[in-house]
C-alpha positions as CSV (number, residue, x, y, z in Angstrom):
1,M,-14.0,436.5,188.4
2,R,-15.1,437.1,191.9
3,K,-18.6,437.7,190.6
4,A,-18.6,434.4,188.8
5,T,-17.4,432.5,191.8
6,A,-20.1,434.0,194.0
7,I,-22.8,433.1,191.4
8,Y,-21.4,429.6,191.4
9,I,-21.5,429.2,195.1
10,V,-25.1,430.5,195.3
11,G,-26.1,428.0,192.6
12,V,-24.5,425.1,194.6
13,L,-26.4,426.2,197.8
14,I,-29.7,426.3,195.9
15,A,-29.2,422.9,194.4
16,C,-28.3,421.5,197.8
17,A,-31.3,423.0,199.4
18,F,-33.6,421.6,196.7
19,M,-32.1,418.0,197.1
20,V,-32.6,418.2,200.9
21,G,-36.2,419.4,200.4
22,F,-36.9,416.6,197.9
23,W,-35.5,414.0,200.3
24,M,-37.6,415.1,203.2
25,A,-40.7,415.2,201.1
26,S,-40.1,411.7,200.0
27,R,-39.5,410.5,203.5
28,D,-42.8,412.1,204.6
29,A,-44.7,410.5,201.7
30,V,-43.4,407.2,202.6
31,S,-44.4,407.8,206.2
32,V,-48.0,408.7,205.2
33,R,-48.3,405.8,203.0
34,A,-47.0,403.4,205.8
35,A,-49.5,404.9,208.2
36,A,-52.5,404.6,205.9
37,P,-53.2,400.9,206.6
38,S,-53.2,401.7,210.4
39,E,-55.6,404.5,209.9
40,A,-57.9,402.3,207.7
41,L,-57.8,399.6,210.5
42,A,-58.6,402.1,213.1
43,Q,-61.7,403.2,211.2
44,T,-63.0,399.7,211.1
45,T,-62.6,399.0,214.9
46,D,-65.1,399.8,217.6
47,S,-65.5,403.5,218.5
48,A,-64.6,402.8,222.1
49,P,-61.4,404.9,223.1
50,E,-58.2,403.1,222.7
51,L,-56.0,402.5,225.7
52,A,-52.3,402.3,225.3
53,M,-51.1,399.1,227.0
54,T,-48.2,399.4,229.3
55,P,-46.3,397.0,231.5
56,H,-48.5,398.3,234.4
57,T,-51.9,398.0,232.8
58,F,-53.0,394.8,234.4
59,R,-51.4,395.8,237.7
60,D,-53.3,399.0,237.8
61,V,-56.6,397.4,236.9
62,A,-56.1,394.7,239.6
63,K,-55.3,397.3,242.2
64,R,-58.3,399.5,241.3
65,V,-60.9,396.6,241.2
66,S,-59.7,394.2,243.9
67,P,-61.1,396.2,246.8
68,A,-64.6,395.7,245.4
69,V,-64.1,391.9,245.0
70,V,-65.3,389.7,247.9
71,S,-64.7,386.1,248.9
72,I,-68.0,384.2,249.8
73,T,-68.3,381.2,252.0
74,F,-71.5,379.4,252.4
75,R,-72.9,376.7,254.7
76,K,-76.0,374.6,254.4
77,A,-77.3,371.7,256.5
78,V,-77.4,368.4,254.8
79,K,-78.6,365.0,256.0
80,T,-76.8,361.8,255.5
81,S,-77.3,358.2,256.6
82,R,-74.8,356.3,258.7
83,T,-74.8,353.0,260.7
84,S,-76.2,353.5,264.2
85,S,-73.4,351.7,265.9
86,P,-70.1,350.1,264.8
87,F,-70.8,347.3,267.3
88,W,-74.1,346.2,265.8
89,F,-73.3,342.5,266.0
90,F,-73.1,342.7,269.8
91,Q,-76.5,344.2,270.2
92,D,-77.7,340.7,270.8
93,Q,-75.5,339.6,273.7
94,F,-74.7,336.2,272.1
95,G,-74.6,337.4,268.6
96,F,-77.6,335.2,267.7
97,G,-81.3,335.9,267.3
98,R,-83.1,337.1,264.2
99,P,-80.7,338.2,261.4
100,G,-82.7,341.4,260.9
101,R,-81.9,342.4,264.5
102,R,-78.2,342.0,263.9
103,Q,-78.0,344.1,260.8
104,R,-76.7,347.7,260.8
105,Q,-79.5,350.1,261.4
106,P,-79.0,353.3,259.2
107,K,-79.4,356.5,261.1
108,E,-80.0,359.9,259.5
109,Q,-77.6,362.5,260.7
110,E,-77.4,366.2,259.9
111,H,-74.2,368.1,259.3
112,W,-72.8,371.3,257.7
113,S,-71.7,371.3,254.0
114,T,-69.5,374.2,253.1
115,G,-68.3,375.8,249.8
116,G,-66.9,379.0,248.5
117,G,-67.3,381.4,245.6
118,T,-66.7,385.1,244.7
119,G,-68.7,388.3,244.3
120,F,-68.3,391.9,243.6
121,I,-69.8,395.0,245.2
122,I,-72.0,397.1,242.9
123,D,-73.5,399.6,245.4
124,K,-71.6,401.4,248.2
125,S,-74.4,400.3,250.6
126,G,-73.2,396.6,250.3
127,L,-75.1,395.1,247.3
128,I,-73.1,392.3,245.8
129,L,-73.5,390.4,242.5
130,T,-72.5,386.7,242.4
131,N,-73.8,383.5,240.9
132,N,-77.0,381.9,241.9
133,H,-75.4,378.5,242.3
134,V,-73.0,380.0,244.9
135,V,-75.7,381.0,247.3
136,A,-78.7,378.8,246.4
137,D,-80.2,376.9,249.3
138,A,-77.4,378.3,251.6
139,D,-78.4,378.5,255.3
140,E,-75.5,380.8,256.1
141,I,-73.4,383.1,253.8
142,D,-70.3,384.9,255.0
143,V,-68.5,387.6,252.9
144,K,-64.8,388.6,253.4
145,L,-63.4,391.9,252.1
146,L,-59.9,392.5,250.8
147,D,-58.9,393.8,254.2
148,D,-60.1,390.6,255.9
149,R,-63.2,392.1,257.5
150,E,-66.1,389.6,257.5
151,Y,-69.8,390.1,257.4
152,R,-72.9,387.8,257.4
153,A,-74.8,388.3,254.1
154,E,-78.5,387.9,253.2
155,V,-79.9,387.0,249.9
156,V,-81.8,389.9,248.2
157,G,-82.9,388.0,245.0
158,R,-81.9,385.1,242.9
159,D,-82.5,384.1,239.2
160,P,-81.7,380.5,238.4
161,Q,-82.3,380.9,234.7
162,T,-79.4,383.4,234.2
163,D,-77.4,382.0,237.3
164,V,-77.3,385.5,238.8
165,A,-77.9,386.4,242.4
166,L,-77.9,389.6,244.5
167,I,-76.8,389.5,248.2
168,R,-76.3,392.3,250.8
169,I,-73.9,393.0,253.7
170,D,-74.1,395.8,256.2
171,A,-70.6,397.2,256.8
172,G,-71.9,400.4,258.5
173,E,-69.9,402.5,256.0
174,D,-69.6,403.2,252.3
175,L,-67.8,400.4,250.4
176,P,-65.7,400.4,247.2
177,V,-67.7,399.7,244.1
178,A,-66.8,397.9,240.9
179,A,-67.6,399.9,237.8
180,L,-70.0,398.0,235.4
181,G,-69.1,398.1,231.6
182,D,-71.1,397.4,228.4
183,S,-70.6,393.7,227.4
184,S,-72.2,394.5,224.0
185,K,-69.0,396.4,223.1
186,L,-66.7,393.5,223.8
187,Q,-64.8,392.0,220.9
188,V,-63.2,388.7,220.4
189,G,-59.4,389.1,221.2
190,D,-60.0,391.8,223.9
191,W,-57.8,391.5,226.9
192,V,-59.7,390.6,230.1
193,L,-58.8,389.9,233.8
194,A,-60.5,387.5,236.2
195,I,-60.4,388.1,239.9
196,G,-61.7,385.5,242.3
197,N,-61.3,382.9,245.1
198,P,-60.1,379.7,243.3
199,F,-59.6,376.8,245.7
200,G,-59.8,379.3,248.6
201,Y,-56.9,381.5,247.3
202,D,-58.8,384.8,247.6
203,H,-58.2,387.7,245.2
204,S,-56.3,385.7,242.7
205,V,-55.8,387.6,239.4
206,T,-55.6,385.8,236.0
207,V,-55.3,387.3,232.6
208,G,-56.5,386.2,229.1
209,V,-58.6,387.3,226.2
210,V,-62.1,387.0,225.0
211,S,-62.1,383.7,223.1
212,A,-65.7,383.9,221.8
213,K,-69.1,385.6,222.4
214,G,-72.6,384.3,222.6
215,R,-71.3,380.8,223.4
216,Q,-74.0,378.2,224.1
217,I,-73.1,375.6,226.7
218,G,-76.5,374.0,227.3
219,A,-77.4,376.2,230.3
220,G,-81.0,376.9,229.2
221,N,-82.9,379.7,227.4
222,Y,-80.4,382.5,228.3
223,D,-77.4,380.6,227.0
224,R,-75.1,383.3,225.5
225,F,-71.9,383.2,227.4
226,I,-68.6,385.1,227.0
227,Q,-65.8,382.5,226.6
228,T,-62.4,383.3,227.9
229,D,-59.0,381.7,228.4
230,A,-58.3,383.7,231.5
231,S,-57.9,380.9,234.1
232,I,-61.1,380.2,235.9
233,N,-61.3,377.5,238.6
234,P,-63.7,376.3,241.3
235,G,-64.2,379.2,243.6
236,N,-64.0,381.8,240.8
237,S,-67.8,381.5,240.4
238,G,-69.6,384.8,240.8
239,G,-66.4,386.9,240.3
240,P,-65.8,389.7,237.9
241,L,-64.5,389.4,234.3
242,I,-62.9,392.8,233.8
243,N,-61.8,394.7,230.7
244,I,-58.6,396.8,230.6
245,Y,-60.5,400.0,231.5
246,G,-61.3,398.4,234.9
247,E,-65.0,397.7,234.1
248,V,-66.8,394.5,234.8
249,I,-68.1,393.0,231.6
250,G,-69.0,389.5,232.9
251,I,-69.7,387.3,235.8
252,N,-67.5,384.2,235.8
253,T,-69.8,381.2,236.0
254,A,-68.6,378.0,234.5
255,I,-65.6,376.0,233.2
256,A,-65.2,373.3,230.6
257,G,-63.3,371.0,232.9
258,L,-60.2,371.6,235.0
259,R,-57.0,372.8,233.3
260,T,-58.7,373.3,229.9
261,G,-58.3,377.0,229.7
262,I,-61.9,377.4,228.7
263,G,-64.1,379.5,231.0
264,F,-67.6,381.1,230.6
265,A,-69.0,384.3,232.0
266,V,-72.6,385.7,232.1
267,P,-72.5,389.0,230.1
268,I,-72.8,391.9,232.5
269,N,-75.6,393.4,230.4
270,M,-77.8,390.4,231.1
271,A,-77.3,390.8,234.8
272,T,-77.8,394.6,234.9
273,A,-81.1,394.1,233.1
274,I,-82.5,392.1,236.0
275,I,-81.0,393.8,239.0
276,P,-84.1,396.1,239.4
277,D,-86.4,393.1,239.7
278,L,-84.1,391.2,242.1
279,K,-84.0,394.3,244.3
280,E,-87.7,394.9,244.3
281,H,-89.2,391.4,244.0
282,G,-86.5,389.0,244.9
283,E,-87.0,387.2,241.5
284,V,-87.2,388.2,237.9
285,I,-90.7,389.1,236.5
286,R,-90.3,388.1,232.9
287,A,-92.4,388.9,229.8
288,W,-93.8,385.9,227.9
289,L,-94.8,385.3,224.3
290,G,-96.0,381.8,224.6
291,V,-94.3,379.8,221.8
292,M,-92.1,376.7,221.6
293,I,-89.4,377.3,219.0
294,Q,-86.7,375.4,217.2
295,P,-83.5,376.4,215.3
296,I,-83.5,376.6,211.5
297,T,-81.4,373.6,210.4
298,P,-80.3,373.1,206.8
299,D,-83.2,370.6,206.3
300,F,-85.7,373.1,207.6
301,Q,-84.2,375.8,205.4
302,E,-84.6,373.6,202.4
303,S,-88.2,372.4,203.2
304,L,-89.4,375.9,204.0
305,N,-87.7,377.5,201.0
306,L,-85.9,380.0,203.3
307,E,-83.2,382.3,201.8
308,K,-81.2,382.4,205.1
309,R,-80.8,380.1,208.0
310,E,-82.0,382.8,210.4
311,G,-85.0,383.1,212.6
312,A,-86.9,380.9,215.0
313,L,-89.3,378.1,213.8
314,V,-92.5,377.9,215.8
315,S,-93.3,374.4,216.8
316,E,-96.1,375.0,219.3
317,V,-98.3,377.9,220.3
318,V,-99.4,377.8,223.9
319,A,-103.2,378.1,224.3
320,D,-104.5,381.5,225.6
321,S,-101.0,383.0,225.2
322,P,-100.0,386.3,223.6
323,A,-98.7,384.4,220.7
324,E,-102.2,382.7,220.1
325,E,-103.9,386.1,220.4
326,A,-101.5,387.6,217.9
327,G,-102.3,384.9,215.4
328,L,-98.9,383.1,215.3
329,E,-99.2,379.6,213.9
330,I,-97.2,376.4,214.0
331,G,-94.6,376.5,211.2
332,D,-94.2,380.2,211.3
333,V,-90.5,381.5,211.2
334,I,-90.1,384.5,213.4
335,I,-87.5,386.7,211.6
336,E,-88.1,390.1,213.5
337,F,-89.2,390.9,217.0
338,D,-89.8,394.4,218.3
339,G,-87.9,395.9,215.4
340,Q,-84.8,393.8,215.9
341,P,-83.8,390.9,213.6
342,V,-84.0,387.4,215.0
343,K,-80.8,385.7,213.9
344,S,-81.4,382.4,215.8
345,S,-83.9,380.6,218.0
346,Q,-81.5,381.0,221.0
347,Q,-81.7,384.8,220.7
348,L,-85.5,385.1,220.9
349,P,-86.1,384.1,224.6
350,E,-83.6,386.7,225.7
351,M,-85.2,389.3,223.5
352,V,-88.6,388.6,225.0
353,S,-87.4,388.5,228.6
354,L,-85.7,391.8,228.5
355,L,-88.9,393.6,227.7
356,P,-91.5,394.7,230.3
357,V,-94.7,392.8,230.8
358,G,-97.5,394.4,229.0
359,K,-95.4,395.9,226.1
360,K,-97.0,395.8,222.7
361,V,-94.5,394.4,220.1
362,K,-94.4,393.9,216.3
363,L,-93.4,390.6,214.9
364,Q,-92.5,389.7,211.4
365,V,-92.9,386.0,210.3
366,I,-92.5,384.0,207.2
367,R,-95.6,381.8,206.6
368,D,-96.0,379.7,203.5
369,G,-93.2,381.6,201.8
370,K,-94.7,385.0,202.4
371,T,-93.8,387.7,204.9
372,K,-96.5,388.5,207.4
373,K,-96.6,391.2,210.1
374,L,-98.3,390.6,213.5
375,R,-98.7,392.4,216.8
376,A,-98.6,390.9,220.3
377,K,-99.0,392.2,223.8
378,L,-96.5,390.5,226.1
379,A,-97.9,388.8,229.3
380,Q,-96.2,387.8,232.5
381,K,-94.4,384.5,232.3
382,P,-96.4,381.6,234.0
383,S,-94.7,380.5,237.3
384,S,-94.8,377.0,236.1
385,E,-92.5,378.0,233.2
386,V,-94.2,375.4,231.1
387,A,-93.8,377.4,228.0
388,E,-90.0,377.4,228.1
389,K,-89.4,374.0,229.4
390,R,-91.2,372.1,226.8
391,E,-88.8,371.8,223.9
392,G,-88.0,369.0,221.5
393,K,-86.6,368.4,218.1
394,E,-87.4,365.1,216.3
395,R,-89.6,364.2,213.3
396,E,-90.9,361.4,211.2
397,G,-90.9,359.9,207.7
398,L,-91.7,356.7,205.8
399,G,-91.3,353.1,207.2
400,L,-94.0,353.8,209.8
401,T,-97.0,351.8,210.9
402,V,-99.7,353.9,212.5
403,R,-103.2,353.4,213.8
404,D,-106.1,355.7,214.8
405,L,-106.2,357.6,218.1
406,S,-108.8,355.7,220.0
407,P,-110.6,357.1,223.0
408,E,-108.8,354.5,225.1
409,T,-105.4,355.7,223.7
410,I,-106.3,359.3,224.4
411,K,-107.3,358.4,228.0
412,R,-104.2,356.2,228.6
413,F,-101.7,358.8,227.4
414,G,-103.7,361.7,229.0
415,L,-104.1,363.4,225.6
416,P,-106.5,366.3,224.9
417,V,-109.8,364.8,224.0
418,N,-110.2,366.6,220.8
419,M,-106.6,365.6,219.5
420,Q,-106.4,364.6,215.9
421,G,-103.6,362.4,214.4
422,A,-102.2,359.0,214.2
423,I,-100.2,357.1,216.8
424,V,-97.0,355.2,215.7
425,T,-97.0,351.5,216.4
426,D,-93.9,350.5,214.6
427,V,-90.8,352.0,213.0
428,R,-88.8,350.1,210.5
429,F,-85.0,350.1,211.1
430,K,-83.0,352.3,208.8
431,S,-86.2,353.8,207.4
432,P,-86.5,357.6,206.8
433,A,-88.7,357.7,209.9
434,E,-86.1,356.0,212.1
435,R,-83.3,358.2,210.7
436,A,-85.5,361.3,211.5
437,G,-85.9,360.1,215.1
438,I,-89.5,359.0,215.1
439,K,-90.3,356.5,217.8
440,E,-93.1,354.1,218.7
441,S,-96.0,355.9,220.6
442,D,-95.2,359.2,218.9
443,I,-98.3,360.9,217.6
444,I,-98.1,362.4,214.1
445,L,-100.1,365.6,214.0
446,K,-99.1,367.1,210.6
447,I,-97.5,366.3,207.4
448,G,-96.1,369.5,206.1
449,W,-98.9,372.0,206.9
450,K,-101.8,369.5,206.6
451,Q,-103.4,368.2,209.7
452,V,-103.5,364.4,210.1
453,K,-107.0,363.4,210.9
454,D,-106.5,359.6,211.4
455,A,-104.4,356.6,210.2
456,N,-105.9,356.4,206.7
457,H,-105.5,360.1,206.1
458,F,-101.8,359.8,207.2
459,Y,-101.2,357.1,204.6
460,R,-103.0,359.3,201.9
461,L,-100.8,362.3,202.7
462,I,-97.6,360.2,202.7
463,A,-98.5,358.8,199.3
464,E,-98.8,362.4,197.9
465,L,-95.3,363.4,199.0
466,E,-92.7,364.0,196.3
467,P,-89.0,363.0,196.9
468,G,-87.2,365.6,199.0
469,T,-87.1,366.9,202.5
470,H,-90.5,367.4,204.3
471,L,-91.6,368.7,207.7
472,V,-93.5,366.5,210.1
473,L,-95.1,367.7,213.4
474,I,-95.2,365.1,216.1
475,Y,-96.3,364.9,219.8
476,R,-94.3,363.1,222.4
477,A,-94.7,363.1,226.2
478,G,-96.4,366.4,226.3
479,N,-94.2,368.1,223.7
480,Q,-94.9,368.8,220.1
481,F,-92.1,369.6,217.7
482,F,-91.0,369.4,214.0
483,V,-88.6,366.9,212.4
484,T,-87.5,366.6,208.8
485,V,-87.9,363.4,206.8
486,D,-85.9,362.8,203.7
487,I,-87.8,360.9,201.1
488,K,-85.6,359.4,198.4
489,D,-86.4,359.0,194.8
490,E,-86.9,355.3,194.2
């Protein structure tokens, strides 16, 4: 009996142990399955180390970076006109005489105009990054540190095209430095902090996220800003945009109006690429290819039979430029530059400018539907910057009246003496040409890829066009560019 009871008790214990083990295994399996999506998500994110956010994260970053942030005050002399005397009427003792003598006489007066901005120290010797528009044309620049020490600053170098400037102070001692990050690793949705001097309230800290990358705001060829909703106001210009690791990933530069929550920062990688030139030359020595380019619109994609809306459409090749020597032609679509794909026309100028003068690069273009490989040796960008300032985007179509380019017309408009084409004398309202943006006095150079020799030749080429979208190359006010004209089936 006792033996049977003992066997029974042992059996019960074994059963209980088995049930407990089964329950724990099931719980672990559920836990593993629940964790799987997180692990998969982690594998798809950037390889940068993750930082656990705490209630003190922003406080710690602000405390660490603020000593390297400076307030900038600038003064420049300006001239204004004012009346020479408030008692102008009594300059004639009786208030009579010639009216001209009794009128207020404007007098030019010089006075100081002041403003403010922000900067951050990038070298312990006192080198400071800020915006070009903060210090441009300033006669005096004063810098104040977090501990209220003030120093007179000098400009080391400026670059208006990226709106970046480098200034220097001499504090007589090593200064705290802001760590520079890698803006290429920045992702939309990342937390960021802005530290600056808005409305004179120095070292103000605001927090937000990266709202967009590569934003174009019409600021020129290097128009690829970081957009953030971290509050940026007048006076923040030149200050750092910082990630949660305490690294500067942008220079706060512009806002889309007050109280909009939309601010823009120059990516720090764009600034670090030009710092050596600013230190050595005081300006940026940029490489130059020598082409005018346009974006690939849906109309261009259709007329060029492109598979993707990617690349940069060449609308002009500058004479005696690296592009001309390489064999680039009007109508080529540049899809690869120096081994990197060209996704858009806005990307190409930056790609060129970041390379050293004299570098030999490979290009891949689409010409007449076929891929072609070319080689170019980059030259120094002309100081006149003609190559990058001449841009346009219009084109022509039917509903035009044109005439030959006479010697008188060529002389009157200052055109090249050997120019061929036809000048527009009339554009019919609501015509394909008018809808495409063609205007009187435009000169039509090409229909498709065929050179227009004169007015009669223009009309012959137009007569041969099939219904659809066609490219037209025009010349206007020193610029030449493509437009698309949509010819309807009658």
